[in-house]
VOLUM-879093 format. One line per 4 residues: for each residue x, y, z of C-alpha. Coordinates in steps of 0.25 Angstrom, whole numbers. Example, Ala and Ser with C-alpha at 12.3 -4.5 7.8 and 13.67 -1.06 7.14 Angstrom:
49/-18/31  55/-4/29 .
This chain:
136/640/866  128/628/860  129/629/845  115/632/841 .
118/633/825  127/623/822  134/629/811  146/625/806 .
158/637/808  152/644/818  153/645/834  139/650/841 .
144/660/851  131/668/857  117/668/856  107/678/857 .
93/680/858  88/692/848  73/690/851  65/683/839 .
80/679/834  91/670/840  104/676/839  117/666/838 .
131/673/836  142/663/832  156/664/827  162/659/813 .
172/649/818  187/655/813  189/651/798  203/650/792 .
208/661/787  203/661/770  210/666/759  204/677/749 .
194/671/740  196/681/730  213/683/730  217/671/740 .
224/679/748  223/675/764  214/684/772  215/690/784 .
203/691/797  195/703/795  186/703/806  173/697/810 .
159/699/805  145/695/812  134/689/802  120/686/806 .
114/674/799  99/668/801  100/653/803  90/643/807 .
80/647/820  83/641/833  71/641/843  60/645/833 .
69/659/831  78/663/821  91/664/823  102/672/818 .
118/669/819  128/679/820  141/675/815  155/683/818 .
162/678/804  178/682/803  181/691/789  193/689/783 .
201/700/772  210/699/761  222/708/763  224/707/746 .
212/709/741  204/715/753  192/703/752  183/701/765 .
178/687/766  170/680/778  169/666/775  158/659/773 .
150/650/784  143/637/775  130/637/783  127/651/780 .
120/657/768  125/671/766  115/673/756  104/673/767 .
110/677/778  106/665/785  112/650/788  110/640/777 .
102/631/785  92/641/786  91/645/773  89/630/771 .
77/630/781  71/642/775  73/635/760  65/623/768 .
54/631/773  51/643/763  41/636/754  33/630/765 .
34/643/776  31/657/772  42/667/773  38/674/784 .
37/663/793  50/659/789  55/673/791  48/673/807 .
56/659/808  72/662/803  70/677/805  74/677/791 .
69/688/782  57/686/774  65/690/761  76/681/764 .
67/668/766  62/672/752  75/673/745  79/659/751 .
64/655/747  68/660/731  80/653/733  74/641/734 .
63/641/724  74/644/715  80/630/719  67/622/719 .
64/627/705  75/622/700  77/609/706  62/604/708 .
56/598/697  41/591/698  36/580/690  30/584/677 .
15/581/678  7/573/670  -7/581/672  -2/595/674 .
-12/606/680  -10/620/676  -18/633/682  -15/648/684 .
-14/655/698  -16/670/703  -3/669/713  5/680/718 .
3/691/710  1/683/697  -6/672/688  3/659/689 .
1/645/685  2/633/692  4/620/686  1/606/692 .
3/592/692  -11/586/693  -6/571/694  2/573/706 .
-8/585/712  5/592/712  9/607/709  20/608/697 .
23/620/696  19/635/697  23/647/687  24/661/687 .
12/664/675  4/658/667  7/663/655  12/654/644 .
25/662/644  27/656/656  19/643/655  25/638/640 .
40/638/646  37/629/659  30/619/649  41/620/641 .
52/618/651  43/607/659  51/593/660  44/580/657 .
32/590/650  27/578/641  25/571/655  12/580/655 .
-1/575/650  -13/583/655  -13/598/657  -25/602/666 .
-28/618/666  -38/631/664  -44/634/651  -33/645/650 .
-27/641/635  -13/648/640  -10/634/647  -12/625/637 .
-4/633/627  7/635/638  8/619/638  3/612/627 .
16/616/618  25/608/629  17/598/634  14/588/624 .
7/578/630  -1/586/639  -17/589/636  -25/600/642 .
-36/597/653  -46/609/656  -46/610/671  -61/603/672 .
-64/614/684  -60/626/677  -70/621/665  -83/618/677 .
-81/631/682  -87/638/671  -98/631/672  -99/637/687 .
-96/650/680  -107/650/671  -117/646/681  -112/656/689 .
-114/667/678  -129/661/677  -131/664/692  -127/679/693 .
-136/682/679  -146/677/690  -143/684/701  -138/698/695 .
-153/704/697  -155/699/711  -153/708/722  -140/708/731 .
-143/698/743  -152/688/732  -139/689/724  -130/686/737 .
-139/675/740  -141/669/726  -124/669/727  -124/662/740 .
-132/651/737  -136/649/721  -122/652/718  -116/639/725 .
-127/632/724  -128/631/709  -113/630/708  -112/617/714 .
-112/604/707  -127/598/709  -119/585/715  -115/592/726 .
-127/599/731  -133/595/742  -149/591/743  -154/605/748 .
-142/612/738  -147/603/728  -164/609/731  -159/625/732 .
-151/622/718  -166/616/713  -173/629/718  -161/639/711 .
-163/632/698  -178/633/698  -177/648/702  -167/651/693 .
-167/644/680  -156/650/673  -148/645/685  -151/632/686 .
-149/632/671  -134/637/672  -132/628/684  -137/616/677 .
-127/619/667  -115/621/676  -119/607/681  -120/601/667 .
-107/606/663  -98/601/676  -106/588/673  -97/588/661 .
-86/583/667  -92/572/675  -93/565/663  -83/552/661 .
-78/553/647  -76/565/637  -85/562/626  -96/561/639 .
-89/575/644  -89/581/631  -105/576/628  -110/583/641 .
-103/597/637  -110/595/623  -124/593/628  -119/604/640 .
-117/614/628  -131/612/623  -138/615/636  -133/629/637 .
-144/639/636  -141/651/628  -143/660/638  -131/655/647 .
-118/661/641  -108/657/651  -112/641/649  -109/646/633 .
-97/652/636  -92/638/646  -96/628/635  -87/637/623 .
-76/638/633  -77/621/634  -77/621/619  -66/630/621 .
-58/620/627  -64/608/623  -53/596/622  -45/602/635 .
-59/602/642  -62/588/638  -48/581/640  -53/581/655 .
-59/569/649  -47/563/642  -38/563/654  -34/551/661 .
-40/556/675  -48/569/677  -38/582/677  -43/595/685 .
-34/607/688  -41/605/703  -28/601/710  -20/617/702 .
-31/622/707  -29/619/720  -14/621/720  -17/635/716 .
-25/637/729  -11/633/737  -3/642/728  -13/654/732 .
-12/650/748  3/652/747  2/664/740  -9/670/749 .
-3/667/761  13/669/756  13/685/760  17/688/747 .
26/678/741  30/678/727  26/669/717  39/660/717 .
38/659/731  23/655/731  27/645/720  38/638/727 .
29/636/738  19/628/733  28/620/721  40/618/732 .
33/616/745  40/606/751  31/596/757  19/598/744 .
30/592/736  30/579/733  42/572/727  41/555/722 .
51/545/719  50/534/710  60/522/710  66/517/697 .
73/505/694  85/508/684  89/495/676  102/496/668 .
106/485/659  120/479/658  125/484/645  136/472/646 .
135/463/634  132/452/642  120/456/647  110/456/636 .
99/467/634  85/467/634  81/462/647  68/470/651 .
67/463/666  77/465/676  73/453/681  76/445/668 .
91/449/668  102/441/674  107/449/686  120/458/682 .
115/462/670  107/475/676  111/486/684  99/492/692 .
98/506/701  86/513/707  82/527/705  73/536/713 .
66/547/705  61/558/713  50/565/706  43/577/714 .
29/584/711  24/597/715  17/599/728  5/593/730 .
-8/601/735  -11/594/747  2/598/754  1/610/751 .
-11/611/756  -5/606/767  5/615/767  -5/627/766 .
-13/624/777  -2/624/786  2/636/784  15/634/775 .
11/644/765  6/656/774 .
C-alpha cells in the first residue's frame, strides 16, 4: 500500500471509505522491549490495542487513523505501558500536524467549519483555540501607542473595553470589563507607558480616573463626535416637541423627511434639500432656531485655533433661548469637561475616536456571526488575526568603541575613526502593531467571521 500518511514509526496497512470519513489502518513498528518507567524492571509484551486518532484531511474529507500498538506489562509492579508515538497528541486524540493546522486556522475560520473540515468535535477545536489564545497572550506584545483611543462596547453579554493605537490605526487590546478595577491594573502593568502622549475617549469619567495615575505624559482629548452628537440630540428633542401634537400619519411623515433634513449638515444639502429646509424653518420657527443652534455648534470644530473655538463657543452659548433647555444642558456639559474638550486644538493633529468606533463595529460582526463564541475567543479573533496584524522591523547599527588604551576615546562619527578601533554589528528590532481595521474589514467581507 502507498504510504499516504508519511508518519514515522507506523506502516499503513489498509484504507476504507466510511462515507464522510476516510479510515487508514496502520500498525506501529515493532519497538524494542523497554524497562518499566516506575521500577526499572524489564517489561514483557501484553497484547495489542487499536487506538483511533484524527489526522489532516485527504481528498477534502476528514481522516481517521486506526493504529494497532503493542502494550507492555511489568511483572514486578504490574504497570501497563504503551509506548508514545512522537507525532501523536494523546490529549487531543489527533496527530500533532492536525492540531497545528487547527491552531493555524482557528482565528480566521469558525469552529463549526473547522469541525466539518477535520471531523473533530467543536469542543475539541474550542480547547485547541483556548490553548493557542493562552500562548498568544503570553507571547504577543504590541507597540505601546503614542495616541491611544479608549471606548466601550457591548459584547458577548457584557460591557467590554477596547483600546486602540490611533497613530497606526490598529487595535491595541481588549479588556473584559470597563471598570476601574480592571482598567487601573492594566495601565499600571503596561510597558513603556511613558510613551503615551494623548488619550481620546468619551466623557465617561472613570476612563480618565483609570489612566491618569499611570500614564504620566498623557493628555486627554474628549472625542469630537461624542460632543457634537449632543447638539443633534438637542435638535431631536425640539423636533419631537413639535410633532407630539400631530396625528400618526403626520408624525411618520415628519420623521421620514424633516428629521434627516434637519440633522444633515447644511454644507451637505443638495439644492433641492436646501429649499425644503428653508420651507421647514419658515413653517416651524422654533425648529429652525434649534437647527441653527445645532449648525453653529458644529462650526465650533471648524475653527483653526483653540482661542477661536473658545470664542465661538462663548458666542454660541449666549445665543441659546431660555425655552430650549436641552441646548442649555449641552453648554453645561461642555463647561464640565472644558479643558478636555478644547484640548482637541492642542494636539499636533486632530484626534478623534472614529477608528475605535470602526473597530467596535468589526468586533460586533465577529460576535453576531460567531455562533455563541465567548468573549475570550472573539477578542482573540480580532486581536490575533494573522493577516491583520502588522509586523515592522527597524535596522539598527550598533557601534562599539575599542576599549584598549591605544584606541583613544570621544569619537563621535565612525568615519573619523582609524580602521580597527571600532567593532560594528547590525541588529533588526522587530516591532509588532495590532490588527488593522482595513484588513479586519476584508476578513469579515471574505466570511472569515461567519
